[in-house]
C-alpha positions as CSV (number, residue, x, y, z in Angstrom):
1,M,-22.0,-22.7,-15.3
2,I,-22.6,-18.9,-15.4
3,R,-21.1,-17.6,-18.6
4,E,-22.6,-14.1,-18.6
5,L,-24.5,-11.8,-16.3
6,S,-26.0,-8.4,-16.5
7,G,-27.2,-6.1,-13.7
8,V,-26.5,-3.0,-11.8
9,V,-23.3,-2.4,-9.8
10,I,-24.3,-1.9,-6.2
11,G,-20.8,-1.6,-4.8
12,N,-17.0,-2.0,-5.2
13,E,-14.7,-4.1,-3.1
14,P,-11.0,-4.7,-3.4
15,G,-10.5,-6.9,-6.4
16,G,-14.0,-6.7,-7.8
17,A,-17.6,-5.4,-7.7
18,I,-20.9,-6.5,-6.4
19,V,-23.5,-6.7,-9.2
20,E,-27.2,-7.0,-8.4
21,V,-28.8,-9.7,-10.6
22,A,-32.4,-10.6,-10.0
23,G,-32.3,-9.4,-6.5
24,F,-29.0,-11.1,-5.6
25,G,-25.8,-9.3,-4.9
26,I,-23.1,-11.3,-6.7
27,F,-19.4,-10.6,-6.1
28,V,-17.4,-10.7,-9.4
29,H,-13.6,-10.6,-9.4
30,L,-12.4,-8.1,-12.0
31,A,-9.0,-7.1,-13.3
32,A,-10.0,-3.4,-13.2
33,A,-12.8,-3.0,-10.7
34,D,-12.3,0.8,-10.5
35,M,-13.7,1.2,-14.0
36,L,-17.2,0.3,-12.6
37,A,-19.1,2.7,-10.4
38,P,-22.2,2.0,-8.3
39,G,-25.3,2.5,-10.4
40,D,-23.6,1.4,-13.6
41,Q,-25.5,-1.0,-15.8
42,V,-23.1,-3.8,-16.8
43,R,-23.0,-6.9,-18.9
44,L,-20.1,-9.2,-18.1
45,K,-18.7,-12.3,-19.7
46,T,-17.8,-14.6,-16.8
47,Y,-15.7,-17.5,-15.8
48,M,-16.9,-19.6,-12.8
49,A,-14.1,-21.3,-10.8
50,F,-15.0,-24.0,-8.3
51,K,-12.8,-24.5,-5.3
52,Q,-13.0,-26.4,-2.0
53,D,-14.6,-23.6,0.0
54,G,-16.9,-22.2,-2.6
55,V,-17.4,-20.7,-6.1
56,D,-15.7,-17.6,-7.5
57,L,-16.9,-15.7,-10.5
58,Y,-14.5,-13.7,-12.7
59,G,-15.8,-11.0,-15.0
60,F,-14.6,-9.6,-18.3
61,S,-15.9,-6.9,-20.6
62,T,-15.4,-8.9,-23.8
63,E,-15.5,-12.5,-25.0
64,E,-11.9,-12.2,-26.2
65,D,-10.7,-11.2,-22.7
66,R,-12.5,-14.2,-21.2
67,R,-11.0,-16.5,-23.8
68,F,-7.5,-15.2,-23.1
69,F,-8.1,-15.6,-19.3
70,E,-9.1,-19.2,-20.0
71,Q,-5.9,-19.7,-22.1
72,L,-3.9,-18.5,-19.1
73,L,-5.5,-21.1,-16.9
74,T,-4.2,-23.9,-19.2
75,V,-0.6,-23.1,-18.2
76,S,0.5,-25.4,-15.4
77,G,0.7,-23.6,-12.1
78,V,-1.6,-20.7,-13.1
79,G,-4.8,-20.5,-11.2
80,P,-7.6,-18.0,-11.6
81,K,-6.2,-15.4,-9.1
82,T,-2.8,-15.6,-10.8
83,A,-4.3,-15.3,-14.2
84,L,-6.4,-12.3,-13.1
85,S,-3.3,-10.7,-11.6
86,I,-1.4,-11.1,-14.9
87,F,-4.4,-9.8,-16.8
88,S,-4.6,-6.7,-14.6
89,R,-1.1,-5.6,-15.3
90,A,-1.3,-5.1,-19.1
91,S,-3.9,-5.2,-21.8
92,R,-4.9,-8.5,-23.4
93,E,-3.5,-7.3,-26.7
94,S,-0.1,-6.4,-25.2
95,L,0.1,-9.7,-23.4
96,E,-0.9,-11.8,-26.5
97,T,1.6,-10.0,-28.6
98,A,4.4,-10.3,-26.0
99,I,3.7,-14.1,-25.7
100,A,3.4,-14.7,-29.4
101,S,6.6,-12.8,-30.1
102,R,8.3,-14.5,-27.1
103,D,9.2,-11.2,-25.5
104,L,10.5,-12.4,-22.1
105,S,11.8,-8.9,-21.3
106,Y,8.3,-7.3,-21.5
107,L,6.8,-10.1,-19.5
108,T,9.4,-10.0,-16.7
109,R,9.9,-6.2,-16.5
110,V,6.5,-4.7,-17.2
111,V,4.1,-7.5,-16.2
112,G,6.3,-8.5,-13.3
113,L,6.6,-12.3,-13.9
114,G,9.7,-14.2,-12.9
115,N,11.8,-15.7,-15.6
116,K,10.5,-19.2,-15.1
117,A,6.9,-18.1,-15.1
118,A,7.4,-15.9,-18.2
119,E,9.2,-18.8,-20.0
120,K,6.4,-21.2,-19.1
121,L,3.8,-18.8,-20.5
122,V,5.7,-18.4,-23.7
123,V,6.4,-22.1,-24.1
124,E,2.8,-23.2,-23.4
125,L,0.9,-20.3,-25.1
126,S,3.0,-18.9,-27.9
127,E,1.5,-21.2,-30.5
128,K,-2.1,-20.8,-29.1
129,V,-2.5,-17.0,-28.9
130,T,-3.4,-15.0,-31.9
131,P,-1.8,-11.5,-31.6
132,T,-3.7,-8.5,-32.8
133,D,-2.2,-6.2,-35.4
134,A,-1.3,-3.9,-32.6
135,K,2.2,-4.4,-31.2
136,H,2.5,-4.7,-27.5
137,D,2.9,-1.5,-25.7
138,D,6.6,-0.7,-25.9
139,E,5.6,2.6,-24.3
140,D,4.9,0.8,-21.0
141,A,8.5,-0.6,-21.1
142,E,9.8,2.9,-21.7
143,V,7.6,4.3,-18.8
144,F,8.9,1.5,-16.6
145,D,12.5,2.3,-17.4
146,T,11.9,6.0,-16.8
147,L,10.4,5.3,-13.4
148,V,13.3,3.1,-12.4
149,A,15.7,5.9,-13.6
150,L,13.8,8.3,-11.4
151,G,14.6,6.1,-8.4
152,Y,11.6,3.8,-8.2
153,T,12.4,0.2,-7.4
154,D,11.3,-2.4,-10.0
155,R,8.3,-3.3,-7.8
156,E,7.3,0.3,-7.2
157,A,7.5,1.0,-11.0
158,R,5.4,-2.1,-11.8
159,T,2.8,-1.0,-9.1
160,A,2.7,2.5,-10.4
161,L,2.3,1.4,-14.0
162,S,-0.3,-1.2,-13.2
163,A,-2.4,1.5,-11.5
164,V,-2.6,3.5,-14.7
165,P,-5.9,2.8,-16.4
166,M,-5.6,1.2,-19.9
167,H,-7.6,4.0,-21.5
168,I,-4.8,6.4,-20.9
169,V,-2.6,6.1,-24.0
170,G,0.7,7.6,-25.0
171,R,4.0,7.3,-23.3
172,D,4.0,10.8,-21.8
173,A,0.4,10.5,-20.6
174,R,1.0,7.1,-19.0
175,L,4.2,8.4,-17.3
176,K,2.4,11.4,-16.0
177,A,-0.4,9.3,-14.6
178,A,2.1,6.8,-13.0
179,L,3.9,9.7,-11.4
180,A,0.7,11.2,-10.2
181,G,-0.5,7.9,-8.6
182,K,0.1,7.4,-4.9
183,S,2.3,4.3,-5.5
184,R,5.3,5.7,-3.7
C-alpha cells in the first residue's frame, strides 16, 4: 500500500494532478488540485483505493487530512469519491467541528449534503472526530446566505463557495472571491 509519495507535479487534470515519481507519472486524486502547479515539488500523504477496474490514489497535504478522509470512508455508503467531494467543499477543521457539534444545518447548506447523508455522518462520526479549537466557519454559512439573497440558487451558491480557495479567509474576502468566480 502506498501511504506517501513525493515528486514533481508534471500536470493537472480535472480532479487531481500527475506527479512524476521515479520516472512514472502517477495520477493522484486531490480535493484541491488547483493548488498545485506543474513544476512544484510535492510530498503527499496518500490513500490507495482498490476497485474492480484498477487502483486509485488519493492525496492529502497532511496526515490529519488523510486520517479524516479515512474516517469518512467508515460511514456506510460513503466511498472514496464521495468522501473527496465532501472534503473539497470545506476545510477538515470545519467539517470535524460541524460533525462533532452535530450541526446539520452547516452540513446540509454549506457542504451540500442531503439531510439523510448529514445525519448519517453525524451519527456515525460525532463520537470519533476530535474537533480543533477553531469553530467551523460560520462565515461560510453567512456567505452562502448572502449569495442566495443575491439570487443564486442553493446549488449555485454551494458551487461558488466551494470554488473559493481555503486560504482566503474572512467573510468579506470569501464573498468577494465567490462573486468574482465564474460559477454563474
